[in-house]
Residue, then its C-alpha position, 0 to 999 in steps of 0.5 A: m467506483i462507487r461510494i457507500s456508507a460502512s453501515n449501508f455496505l454491512k445491510k448490503f454486504a452480498e450484493t456490494l461484494n458481488r458487485v466487486v467481485f463479478g462487477n470488477e468495481r471498485v468501493v469506497l467504504h466511508r464513516h462519518n463523512q470520511d473514506v475510510a476503506v477500498l473494497l477491490s477485487y482479488e486480481d486488482f490487489k494483485s495487480l497493486e502488489e506488483i506494483e509495490e513490489m517492482i517500486d520497492f525493487r527499483d528503491a533498493k537498485k538507487a539504494l544500492a547504486e548510491a552506496k556506491e557511488k558514496g562507499t559505505i560505512s560501518h553499523e557503528q559509525l552509522l550509530v555514531e553519525l545517527g546519535l546512537g552510539n559512543 
């Protein structure tokens, strides 16, 4: 993984993009000594999205299992418990 300043990235946009697309590199952009963004290949991006979907699915299954264990409450009851209803 390489790290470059945002201003240098603008100057070397095509070269940096080619390193990501064809060289399979990831580029961390920084501004004012702070990392602000990452440039990565579309394949890496899609992989991250798939991982996020798997995590969301796992969390949803866990929440459903907990709801079955504890039982459910009505929307109105939830609002009251959260202090948002009468």
